[in-house]
C-alpha positions as CSV (number, residue, x, y, z in Angstrom):
1,M,45.8,52.9,-18.6
2,P,45.9,49.3,-17.6
3,P,44.1,47.0,-20.1
4,T,40.5,46.2,-19.4
5,P,40.3,42.7,-18.0
6,N,38.7,40.2,-20.2
7,V,35.5,39.6,-18.2
8,R,33.1,37.1,-19.5
9,P,29.4,38.2,-19.2
10,S,27.7,36.4,-16.4
11,E,25.3,33.7,-17.3
12,P,21.8,33.6,-15.7
13,P,21.8,31.0,-12.9
14,T,20.3,27.7,-13.8
15,P,16.8,27.4,-12.2
16,P,16.5,24.6,-9.7
17,A,14.8,21.5,-10.9
18,C,11.1,21.8,-10.7
19,R,9.4,19.3,-8.4
20,V,6.4,17.8,-9.9
21,P,3.7,18.1,-7.3
22,R,2.2,14.7,-6.1
23,V,-1.3,14.2,-7.5
24,S,-3.9,13.6,-4.8
25,H,-6.2,10.6,-5.0
26,A,-9.1,13.0,-5.7
27,A,-7.3,14.6,-8.5
28,A,-6.3,11.3,-9.9
29,A,-10.0,10.3,-9.9
30,R,-11.0,13.3,-11.9
31,I,-8.3,12.6,-14.4
32,L,-9.5,9.1,-14.8
33,A,-13.1,10.2,-15.0
34,A,-12.2,12.3,-18.0
35,R,-10.6,9.3,-19.7
36,D,-13.1,6.6,-19.1
37,P,-17.0,6.8,-19.0
38,V,-17.2,3.9,-16.4
39,M,-14.9,5.7,-14.1
40,A,-16.8,9.0,-14.7
41,H,-20.0,7.2,-13.6
42,L,-18.3,5.6,-10.5
43,V,-16.8,9.0,-9.5
44,A,-20.1,10.7,-9.9
45,Q,-21.9,8.0,-7.9
46,V,-19.6,7.7,-4.9
47,G,-17.4,10.8,-4.9
48,A,-13.7,11.0,-4.4
49,P,-11.6,8.1,-2.9
50,R,-11.6,8.0,0.8
51,L,-8.6,6.2,2.2
52,R,-8.0,6.1,6.0
53,R,-4.9,7.7,7.1
54,P,-2.2,5.3,8.4
55,L,-2.3,5.1,12.1
56,D,0.7,2.9,12.6
57,S,4.4,3.1,11.8
58,H,5.5,1.1,8.7
59,F,6.7,-1.7,10.8
60,A,3.7,-1.7,13.1
61,A,1.4,-1.8,10.0
62,L,3.1,-4.9,8.8
63,V,2.9,-6.6,12.2
64,R,-0.8,-5.8,12.1
65,A,-1.1,-7.3,8.6
66,I,0.6,-10.5,9.5
67,T,-1.3,-10.9,12.6
68,F,-4.7,-10.4,10.8
69,Q,-4.0,-12.8,8.0
70,Q,-6.5,-15.7,7.7
71,L,-8.4,-14.7,10.9
72,A,-11.8,-13.2,11.5
73,G,-11.6,-9.5,12.3
74,S,-12.6,-9.8,15.9
75,A,-10.3,-12.7,16.8
76,A,-7.4,-10.9,14.9
77,A,-8.0,-7.6,16.7
78,A,-8.0,-9.4,20.1
79,I,-4.7,-11.2,19.4
80,H,-3.2,-8.0,18.0
81,A,-4.2,-6.0,21.0
82,R,-2.6,-8.7,23.4
83,L,0.6,-8.5,21.3
84,V,0.8,-4.8,21.5
85,T,0.3,-5.0,25.2
86,A,3.0,-7.6,25.6
87,L,5.3,-5.2,23.6
88,G,4.5,-2.4,26.1
89,N,3.0,-0.5,23.2
90,D,6.4,-0.4,21.6
91,V,5.9,-2.2,18.2
92,T,9.5,-2.1,16.9
93,P,11.8,-4.8,15.5
94,D,14.0,-4.6,18.6
95,A,11.1,-5.0,21.0
96,L,9.6,-7.9,19.0
97,M,12.9,-9.8,18.9
98,S,13.3,-9.5,22.7
99,L,9.8,-11.0,23.3
100,S,9.9,-14.7,24.3
101,D,8.2,-17.5,22.4
102,E,6.0,-18.0,25.4
103,A,4.9,-14.4,25.3
104,L,4.0,-14.6,21.6
105,R,2.0,-17.8,22.3
106,A,0.3,-16.3,25.2
107,A,-0.9,-13.5,23.0
108,G,-2.6,-16.0,20.8
109,L,-0.1,-16.2,17.9
110,S,0.5,-19.5,16.2
111,G,3.9,-20.8,15.6
112,N,3.9,-19.9,12.0
113,K,2.8,-16.2,12.7
114,A,5.3,-15.9,15.5
115,A,8.1,-17.1,13.1
116,S,6.8,-14.6,10.4
117,L,6.9,-11.7,12.8
118,R,10.4,-12.7,14.0
119,D,11.6,-13.0,10.4
120,L,10.1,-9.5,9.6
121,A,11.9,-7.9,12.5
122,S,15.1,-9.6,11.7
123,K,15.0,-8.5,8.1
124,V,14.2,-5.0,9.0
125,L,17.2,-5.0,11.4
126,D,19.6,-6.4,8.8
127,G,18.4,-4.0,6.1
128,T,16.8,-6.7,3.9
129,V,13.4,-4.9,4.3
130,V,13.7,-1.1,4.2
131,L,11.2,0.8,6.1
132,S,12.8,4.1,6.5
133,P,10.6,6.7,4.8
134,R,13.5,8.4,3.2
135,K,14.9,5.2,1.8
136,L,11.4,3.9,0.8
137,A,10.8,7.1,-1.2
138,R,13.8,6.1,-3.4
139,E,12.4,2.5,-4.1
140,G,10.1,1.6,-6.8
141,D,7.0,-0.4,-6.2
142,D,8.5,-3.6,-7.5
143,E,11.5,-3.4,-5.3
144,V,9.3,-2.8,-2.2
145,V,7.2,-5.9,-3.2
146,T,10.3,-8.0,-3.8
147,R,11.9,-7.0,-0.3
148,L,8.6,-7.6,1.5
149,S,7.9,-10.9,-0.2
150,S,11.2,-12.2,1.2
151,V,9.6,-12.3,4.6
152,R,8.1,-15.5,5.7
153,G,4.4,-15.5,5.4
154,V,4.3,-12.1,3.5
155,G,3.0,-12.5,-0.1
156,R,2.5,-10.2,-3.0
157,W,-1.1,-9.2,-1.8
158,T,0.1,-8.1,1.5
159,A,3.0,-6.2,0.0
160,E,0.6,-4.5,-2.5
161,M,-1.8,-3.6,0.3
162,F,1.2,-2.0,2.1
163,L,2.0,0.1,-0.9
164,L,-1.6,1.1,-1.5
165,F,-2.7,2.0,1.9
166,Q,0.4,2.6,4.0
167,L,2.6,4.2,1.5
168,R,-0.2,5.8,-0.5
169,R,1.4,4.7,-3.9
170,L,-0.8,5.7,-6.8
171,D,-0.1,3.0,-9.4
172,V,-0.6,-0.3,-7.6
173,W,-2.7,-2.8,-9.4
174,P,-3.5,-5.8,-7.2
175,T,-4.7,-8.3,-9.8
176,G,-4.8,-11.1,-7.4
177,D,-7.4,-9.5,-5.2
178,F,-10.8,-11.1,-5.6
179,G,-12.7,-7.9,-4.9
180,V,-10.8,-5.9,-7.5
181,R,-11.4,-8.6,-10.1
182,R,-15.1,-8.9,-9.3
183,G,-15.6,-5.1,-9.0
184,Y,-14.0,-4.7,-12.4
185,G,-16.3,-7.2,-14.1
186,L,-19.4,-5.7,-12.4
187,A,-18.4,-2.0,-13.2
188,W,-17.4,-2.5,-16.8
189,D,-20.1,-5.2,-17.3
190,V,-17.8,-8.0,-18.5
191,P,-17.3,-11.5,-17.0
192,M,-15.0,-11.4,-13.9
193,P,-11.5,-11.3,-15.4
194,S,-8.7,-13.7,-14.1
195,A,-5.7,-12.1,-12.5
196,R,-3.8,-12.7,-15.7
197,D,-6.5,-11.1,-17.8
198,L,-6.9,-8.1,-15.5
199,E,-3.2,-7.1,-15.7
200,P,-3.3,-5.6,-19.2
201,L,-6.7,-4.1,-18.6
202,G,-5.1,-1.7,-16.1
203,D,-2.6,-0.3,-18.6
204,V,-5.0,2.4,-19.8
205,F,-5.3,3.8,-16.3
206,R,-1.6,4.2,-15.5
207,P,-0.2,5.9,-13.4
208,Y,-3.3,5.9,-11.2
209,R,-4.3,2.2,-11.0
210,S,-4.5,2.3,-7.2
211,V,-7.5,4.7,-7.6
212,V,-9.1,2.3,-10.1
213,A,-8.7,-0.6,-7.6
214,W,-10.4,1.4,-4.9
215,Y,-13.4,2.0,-7.2
216,C,-13.4,-1.7,-8.1
217,W,-13.8,-2.4,-4.4
218,R,-16.6,0.1,-4.2
219,A,-18.3,-1.5,-7.3
220,T,-18.6,-4.8,-5.4
221,E,-20.6,-2.9,-2.8
222,L,-22.7,-0.9,-5.2
223,Y,-23.6,-3.6,-7.8
224,G,-22.6,-6.9,-5.9
225,R,-24.2,-6.2,-2.5
226,A,-21.0,-6.7,-0.8
227,A,-20.7,-5.5,2.8
228,K,-18.6,-2.4,3.3
229,S,-15.0,-3.2,4.0
230,A,-12.0,-1.5,5.7
231,V,-10.5,-0.5,2.2
232,T,-13.5,1.7,1.3
233,T,-14.3,3.4,4.7
């Protein structure tokens, strides 16, 4: 009889890595309400966060943000609409680079804003600014801010708003935003903190500081009689 082969017992297959489901903004609000009485009051008063779904591509959203900088809403909207028309509704880096300076001026863009838009398009094309959803998913918040801040005319605040509203990142803490600072002071009944002072105050709310920022904006409307804004409607 031939010898029995030395067969090693089979091992159970290694289970695939479990993917942690992404927490929704509403779920994050409930978690924060359980941690903090002020957040609990805000959530009970205004309900779950309501963030408008992104309507633009990532590039188009940044073009819109640059166009709207330091302009009244109606004027910015008119200039942006003319720019989109000049691009043939094709708001892409290639289309923007092919648009003449005259066409940009005719749309109502200043020389500085036209230069900022060209710099954005150039940096997206050469890979300095990454806007591919797959590649962005592998980048941390700080790296996204660093890349975007390399674009002429794009500062930290613009990069943080992109993270918060376009990418829906949950742990953005825009301490330089006046509304967030004022809302924090009103909601927590403390003097309005400086950007430097607000930074550590957000630590207890990690990893959901974006949600706290949204409620700070709401607090300026509830307690500071501020008009409703695009970030809370």
